[in-house]
C-alpha positions, 0 to 999 in steps of 0.5 A: 144484575138489576132489571132494566125496565121501560115503563109507559104511563098512558095517564088519562089518555086513550079510549078503550079501542085506542088503547088496545090498538096501541098496545097491539102495535107495541107488542108486535114491535117489541117481539120483532125488535127488542132483542135484549132482556129488558122489561116493558111495562105499560101502565094504562087507565083501568079500562084497558087493564084486563084486555091488554093483560090478556094480550100480554100473555105469553110474553115474559118481557111485557107486563101491565100495571095500573096507575094507582090503587087505594090503600084500603083492601075494600070498603065504601070508597066510591070511585076508587079501585083496590090493589086486589082488583088490579091484581085480579085482572092480570096486572103485575105493577102499580105506579104509586106516588106519581107527582101528579097524584101528589100535586092534584090529589094531595097524596102524602108520604104517609098515605103512600106508605100505606098504599105501598103496603097494600100493593105488596100484600096483593103481590103487585110491584110498586113503581114508587115515584119520588122527585123534587119541584123546581122551587125545591131544586132552586132552593137546594132542597132536592136531596132533603126532599128525595130522602124524606120521600124515601124515609117516610114512604118506603123505608119502613119496609123490611129488606125483603119487601123493599127488594120488591120495589122499583123506584122512579125518580121524576124531577117534577120540573121536567114532567110534561114540560119538554125540559129534561134533566141533564144526564149528569143531573139525573145520574147525581140523584140516582146515585144519591138514591142508591146511596140512601138505600145502601145506608138504610139496608145494605149495598147488595139491596142497593145494587139490586134495586131498579131505579128509573128516570121519569121526566120527558124521556124520549128516543133522542135523550134516552141513550145518554140517560140510560148509559149512566151507571145508576139509571136502569130505564125510564118511566115514560109519559108522552112518548109511551103514547106513540108505539114507535117512540116507545119501542125506540126507547126500549131498544136502547137496551138492545 
């Protein structure tokens, strides 16, 4: 059975104390209200990682992750952070290929393939993001874009390594805009992703791969999105900054 995951991406928000306070609220609510086997993952800024990882100890269904990691193991890369560093503070996951990294920092599929290799080498689970822009969707290029991101970013991996990934589909036109892909649109892309995985590897790998939806997911639309057969949870942005909203999304899987 595929793992059901709700991952929060705090992005560049919350100072140190604000982050610890929010995470403490999330843990307490999760403990009291999340009765299923769903996994919650909080991907925070680097400053919070060690402290919230310590708070998460003892909670098997709560994990923490980074929002990025460098492709090199170490070196003269001022201002960057390595996968080994991320792992050393207790993180289990790392977001790679988020559309904001692709857009603002010019991260290519080739670079992300290297980052994925390094993350896996350091025993981090990549949440690998793919998705099309509004212009690409309107030009009917979305399937080609999704396929190329998979082929160039992660399909170089062997079956065993690929099976360690979580894939996140984020329609770029629905991130931070308040616009959400319809459940039918989201399901169509998730099914396409699973079909491509099956074609590259096999149906068993495809059926066991967790694919998340990321794109203005909130407590109101999460039930309809998560009931789709190929949507296994969400990569949550704005709603992850409010403990009540985040937990209400997690509870959809109860």
